[in-house]
N, C-alpha and C positions, 0 to 999 in steps of 0.2 A: 269523421267530422266531430264526433263527441270528444276525441282527444284534443283536437284543435280548440274546441270551445272550452274545455277544461283549462287549458293553458291560458286562454284569453281571460277567463274569469279570474284566475290566479294573478295574471298580470295587472288587471284592473285593481285588485286588492293591494298588490305590491306597490303600484304607483300612488294609490291614495294614501298609503302609509308614509309617503315622502312628505317632509315638512314643506318643501317648495310648492307642492300641490295646494296645501292649505293656505300658504302665504299668497299665492297668485289668485286663488279663488276669493279670499277675503278682500284682497286689494281691489279686485274688479267689482265686487259687490258693493264696496264703499265708494270707489272713485266714479263709477258710471253715473249713479244718481247725483252725486255732487257736481260732476261736470255738466249734467243736464240743467241744473239750476243756476250754476255760477258762470258758465261761459256765455258771453254776450256777443261775441263776434264784432260786427260793425254797428251793433245796436238795433238793427232791424230783426224782425222775426226770421226772415230768410237767412240772415247772417248767423243768428244764433243756432238755427237748425244745421246749417252747413258746418259750422265750427264743431258742434257737438258730435254729429255723425262722423265727421272726418277724424277727430281725435279719439272718439269712442271706438270706432272700428279699428283704427290704427293701433291703439293700445291693446285692444283685445287680441288682434292678430299677432302682435309682437310677443305678448306674454304667452299666448298659447303655442306659438312657434318655439319659444325658449323651453316651455314645459315639455313639448313633444320631443325635442332633441334630448333633453336631460332624461326624461322618463324612459324613452326607447333604449337609450344607451345603458341606463342604470339597471333596467330589469334583466338584461343579459349579462352585462359586465359584473354586476353584483353576484349573480348566480355562479359565475366562473371564479371570481376572486374568493368567495366564501365557500366554494366547492359544493354548493347546494345542487349544482348541475349533475353531480355524480348520482344523487338519489333519483333525479328525474330521468336521466338517460338509462338507468338500470330497469326502468319500467318499459312496457311494450309500446314505446313511442319513438317514432323516427325523428331525426334531427330537423328535417324540413318541416315536419308538423310543429315542432317547437318554435321555429322561426315564424311560421304562418300564424300560430296561436298568439304569440307575443305581438305581432303586427296587428292582428284583429283586435286584441285587447286595447292597444293604444288608440286605434282608430275609433273604437266604440266609446272610449272615455273622452276623446277629443270631440266626438259628435255630441255627446251629452253636454259638455261644457260650452261648446260653441252655440248650441241651441239655447242654452240658458242665458248666456250673455248677449247673444243676438236678439233674443226675445226682450231683454231689458232695454237694449238700445232702441229697438223698434217701438216698444210701448212708450218710452219717454219722448221719442221723436214725434209720434202720432198725437200725443196728448199735450205737447208743449204749447200750442196755441191757446189751450184752455187755462194753462198755468199763468200766462202773462196777459191774458185778455186782449188779444190782438184785434185791431180794427178791421173793417171789411176790405180795405185797400190792401193791407198786408196779407190777409187770408187769400185774396184773389191772386196776389203775386206768388205766394208759396204753392198754391194749387197749380199754377201754370208753369212754375220754374223749379219746384223742389218735389212736391208730392206727385210726381209723374215719372214716366220713363220715355224720354223724347228721343226719337231716332234722328240721326244727323246725316244730312246729305251735303256733300261738297261738290262744287263744279268739277267736272272731269278735266284733267290736265290735257291741254292741246299738244299734239305732236308737231313740233316745230323743226323737225329734222330737215325737211325740204326747204324751209325758209333759211335755215342756217347754211345749207349748201349753196342756195341762190345768192345769198349775201356774200359768201366767201368767194364764189366765182366772180361776182361783180367787183369786189375789191381786188381780186387777182388780175382781172382784165384791165382795171384802171391803175394797176401797179401801185396799190396803196397798202400792200402787205409789207411787214417788216422784212428787211434783207435776210436771206438765208433761212427763212421760216420753214419752208417746205423740206429742207434737208435735216431739220431737227425735229424728230417725231414727238418728243416731249413738249417742246415749245408749240408745235402745231396743234397737239391735243389741247393744250391749255388755251391757245388762242381761239379755237373753235368752241371750247367750253365757255369762254367769256362772251363770244357771239351768241351762244344759246341763251345765256342768262339775260343778256340785253333784249333779245327778241321775246323771251318769255315775259320779261317785265313790261314790254310794250303791249302785250296782250292783256295785261291786268291794269293798264293805265288809261285814264280818260282825260284827254286835253279839254280845255274849256269849250263848252258848246257841243260836246260829243257824248255818246252814251256807251255803256257796257251792258251786255245782255248775257244772262246765264240761263240755260235750259236744264230742267230737272225732269227725269223720267221716274215712273213707279213711285210716286208720292202717294202713300196710302195711310192717311190718318185713321187711328182706331175709331174715333168719334167725329163725324162730320160737323158736329156742333162745337167742337173744340177749336181754338185758334191755331194758326201757324205762326212761326216766328222766323224772321230773317235776322240773323246775327251777323254783325259786320264791324269792321274797324278800318278807318282810313289812314293812309299815309300820304304825304304830299311832296312835290318837288321843291316848293318854296313855302315856308310857313306863312299863312295869312296873318294880318295884324292882330286879330282877336283869336287866333288858333282854332277857328271854326270854319266849317264848310257848309254851304247851302247846297241842297240837292232836291231832286224830284225822283221818286221811285214809282215804278209801275209794276204791279204784281197781279198775275192772272194768266189766262190762256190767250196768247196773242195771235193764234192761228185764225181766229174769227176776223181779225183785222187784216192780217197779211193775205190770207187766201179766201176769206169769206166763207169758210167751211167750219165744221165742228159745232158742237152744242154750245150755245152762248152761255158763258159763265161771267160773273162779275170781274171786272178789271179795276183794281183799286189804285188810285193815284194819291200819293202821299208826299207832301212838301215838308222838308225838315231842315234844321240847322244843328249840326253836331260838332263837338270838339274832335280834333284829330288825335290819332293814336289812343283812342278810348273805345271800349266795346259798347255797342248799343244793340237793342233788339227792336225790330218793327213787328207789331202784332197785327195780323189780318185774319179774317174769318177763313175757315177751311173750305168754304164753297168757291174759293178762287181756283181750286184744283179741278181740272177737267176729269171727266168720268174715267178716262184711260190713264190717270195718274200724271198727266203732263202739266207742268207749271213753268212760267217764265218770270224771272226777276230782272228788271231793267233799272239801271242807274243813269241819271242824266247829270252831268257836271254843268250846272246852269251858269250863264254869263256873269252872274254876280260874283263868282269866284275869279281869281286871277292866277290860278296855279293848276298844274296837272294833279289829279287825284289818283292815287295808287292803292290797290287792294293787295296787302301782303300775301305771299303764296300759301302759307300754312294756315293762317286764321283770318284771312281777309273777309271771307263771306261763307256762310253755311246756312242751310235751311233746317229748321227744327220743327218737329211735330210729334204729338203724343202717339206712341205706338203700343204702350202697355201701362199697367198700373204701378204705383210705387211699391205696393206689397209684393207683387211678383218680382219686381226688380230687386227688392231687398233680399228676398229668398235666394235669388240667383247669386247675389253678391256674397251672401253667407256661404253658399256652396263653393264659391270661388276661393274663399279663405280655407274651406275644408280641403280643397285639392292640394294646396301647399302643405297642409298638415300631414296629409297622407304621404306625400313625397318625403317630408322631413322625418317621418316615422321610419320609413324604409331606409333612408340614409343613416339614421342613428343606429339601427340594427346592423346594417352592413359594417359600419365603423366598429361596432362592439365585437364583431366576429373575429377581428384580427388585431385590434388595438386595445391598449389599456383605457380605463375610464377617462383619464385626463386628456390623453392624446386624441381619443375618439371625440370628445367634446370640442377640442380645438379644431379638428378637421371639419366637423359638422357646422360649427359656427363660421368657419371660413367660407364654406360653400354657401351658407345662408347669407353672409355679407355680400359675396359676389353676386348672388341671385338678386339681391335688393339694389345693387348698384351696377348691374350689367350694362345698362344703356350708357351710363356715364363713362364706364371703363372703355367700351367700344368707341365712343365718340372721342375720348382722350387719345386713344392710340391711332385714330385716323390721321392725326397730325404727324406721326412718325412712321406711318405705314410704308411710305416710299423708301425709307432707309432699311426697314426690316421686312420687306414685302413677303419674302418666302416664309420666314418664321411666322409672321403675323397672320397671313392669309391661310396657311395650311395647318398651323398648330394652335397658336394662342386664340385666334378668333374662333376656330372650330370648337375648342374646349369651352369657351364662354357661351357659345350658342347652344351647346349641348345641355347646358344647365337651364332650369326654368327661369324665365325673366319676370320675377315678382314685381319689379318696378314698372314694367311695361303694362301689366294688367293687374291693377289693384282695385279693391272694392270701392274705396273712397273716390277714385277717379270717375266712377260711373254714378254713384249715388249723390255726391255733393253737387254736381251741376245738373242732376236730373237726366243723365244720359242713359239710353237703353243698353243694357247688357243682355244680348239676345241669347236664346237657348242654343242657337247654332254656334255662336262664338264660344259659349260655355262648353258645349260638346267637343268642339275642336281643342280647347284647352285641356279638357279631361282626357281626350285621346292622347295628346302629347305628354301631359304631366303624369297621368296615372297609368294608362294602358301601355305606354312605351317606356318612359324613363323610370317610373316606379317599379314596374315589372322587371326591368333589367336590373335594378338595384336589388330586388328581392331574390331573383335568380342567382345573382352573384353572391349574395349573402348566404344562400342555401349551399352553393357550391363550396365556398370557403369554409363554412362551418362543418360541412359533412367531411371535410378532409383535415380539419383541425384536430391536433392531438390534445384532448381534454385532460387525460390523466396518463401518466407514464408508469408502467409496471416496473418495480425494482425488486431485486432478489438479494 
């Protein structure tokens, strides 16, 4: 272990001598405070905080990722190109210890820098209300929607397979199916898919005078004195004249009404008028939740409307409640950034074991780019997957999914809207990114480097 630690210390010194380390450090030390004071977002305190944390964390993550790639490749490639590796390998140290030492050094340096810049972002974000002298209304808003870690519960998707088959058989019995449909498997699959979409849409639609009801289980607010939030967005079949929908909401435990059982808890009735295709949040006290975590949210499309109200499938409705503190959530978000730095350090070392500095940089940056756009790439190829199904499903798609999906899990995506990044999710990501993918990269790097011809004896 002492040999690995000695290599790690030397790697940190080597990385700190790089000019790019000083440039990135000074750049962040200057830009982060400037961004905190200059960025205004939408002009509200919440907007300023969200804009600063989003750009601050994104910039910090991006620059540290670039630094990690360059430093991890440079420390090994430079030793090889300048033949300093000859002196190291003549000492009683194995090649795998050299790889592990360099990886440990880069990780330790990343940890120090990430803690420094993360601490600056946190300090500015926490003290920003004091800088701009926000009023009580704005403070209440940011406490409920930003300085928090809200868990999100969405209604469970209903299984409509039986409904699809019943509707299909009904159309078949009435001879309303297109001619030759059952003989064409592709057309039959597409027709049933369209039936499924129509039936799923009907489950999320409320005609005039009817209601939609959503049941939530295991709602466990951290503080019963903290409010709950129902976040929703409407769509409509026909646009109303003023683009607004009248509604009545009932939120609470409806079992005491339906069955006359259960502990009586408040049921809150709320009348609203809201614009369509716009997000809103309804705030209710947490005492609406039953002791067993049961809660019902009901929406009534009142007769004042003259159109069907639809809740979109992805973001139509969700329940939000405080599940942890902003500080704990921020710490987890910083650790999430650290996970990608560990992966990139291992990737850079692997590339440096068999490639020149320039080619290793190009390879690592390409992987980094794909990891940050994996979702977009996979969605883009969905349109052509039918024509290249064998190649796409078994080769291309598998290669993309083997890489970390940085765009799917980013620190800003949790902190900006005040969403909970749970320890369980973080552990799952750590297991996938570090314990599996990073370990595989390190083992491959040690294997390649142990068999690499570092020097050739000539006579």
